[in-house]
C-alpha positions in Angstrom: 8.1 7.2 -5.8 8.0 9.4 -2.7 9.4 12.3 -4.6 6.5 12.3 -7.0 3.2 13.8 -5.9 0.4 11.5 -4.7 -2.2 10.2 -7.1 -4.7 7.4 -6.9 -2.7 5.5 -9.5 0.6 5.9 -7.7 -1.0 5.0 -4.4 -2.5 1.8 -5.9 0.9 0.9 -7.5 2.8 1.3 -4.3 0.3 -0.8 -2.3 0.5 -3.6 -4.9 4.3 -3.5 -4.8 4.3 -3.4 -1.0 1.9 -6.4 -0.9 4.3 -8.3 -3.1 7.2 -7.5 -0.9 5.2 -8.6 2.1 4.0 -11.9 0.8 6.7 -13.1 -1.6 10.2 -14.4 -0.9 13.1 -11.9 -1.6 14.1 -13.9 -4.7 10.8 -13.1 -6.3 11.7 -9.4 -6.1 15.3 -10.1 -7.2 16.8 -8.9 -4.0 18.1 -9.9 -0.6 15.9 -10.1 2.5 17.5 -6.9 3.9 16.9 -5.1 0.6 13.3 -6.4 0.4 12.6 -5.1 4.0 14.2 -1.8 3.2 12.0 -1.4 0.1 8.9 -2.4 2.0 9.6 0.1 4.8 10.3 2.9 2.3 7.0 2.2 0.5 5.0 2.0 3.7 6.6 5.3 4.8 5.4 7.0 1.6 1.9 5.5 2.0 1.8 6.7 5.5 2.3 10.4 4.5 -0.8 12.5 5.1 -1.0 13.8 1.5 -0.8 10.2 0.2 -3.5 9.0 2.6 -5.7 11.9 1.6 -5.3 11.0 -2.1 -6.4 7.4 -1.3 -9.3 8.6 0.8 -10.5 10.9 -2.0 -10.4 8.0 -4.4 -12.4 5.9 -2.0 -14.9 8.7 -1.5 -15.2 9.0 -5.2 -16.0 5.3 -5.4 -12.8 4.4 -7.3 -12.9 0.6 -7.6 -9.1 0.3 -6.9 -9.3 2.2 -3.7 -12.4 0.1 -2.6 -10.5 -3.1 -3.4 -7.4 -1.8 -1.4 -9.5 -0.8 1.5 -11.2 -4.2 1.6 -8.3 -6.5 0.8 -4.9 -4.8 1.3 -5.3 -2.1 3.8 -6.1 -4.4 6.7 -3.0 -6.6 6.2 -0.7 -3.6 5.6 -2.4 -1.4 8.2 -2.7 1.5 5.8 -3.3 4.9 7.4 -5.7 5.9 4.6 -8.1 3.1 5.8 -7.7 2.8 9.6 -11.2 1.3 10.2 -10.5 -1.9 8.2 -9.8 -5.1 10.1 -7.5 -7.8 8.6 -9.2 -10.5 6.6 -9.2 -13.9 8.4 -8.5 -15.6 5.0 -5.3 -13.6 4.2 
């Protein structure tokens, strides 16, 4: 994914995958715990790149519902660079 250019769609997809790798057991992803952590770390590294964060912020500024949902519900838990002002939800 990281070799492709950033888009709102790709950003959203990577966050959803990362969230799954964060909350589900390795078996749910069909991998070992070490593989799951390596995938998660790779996805987070891509999301942390400035150009990817800029794409997410542009989507948020354009009122893209996916980016608003990520900012409110996934960014806090994953500590996404694109949305640094979000606090983790108490419920999640």
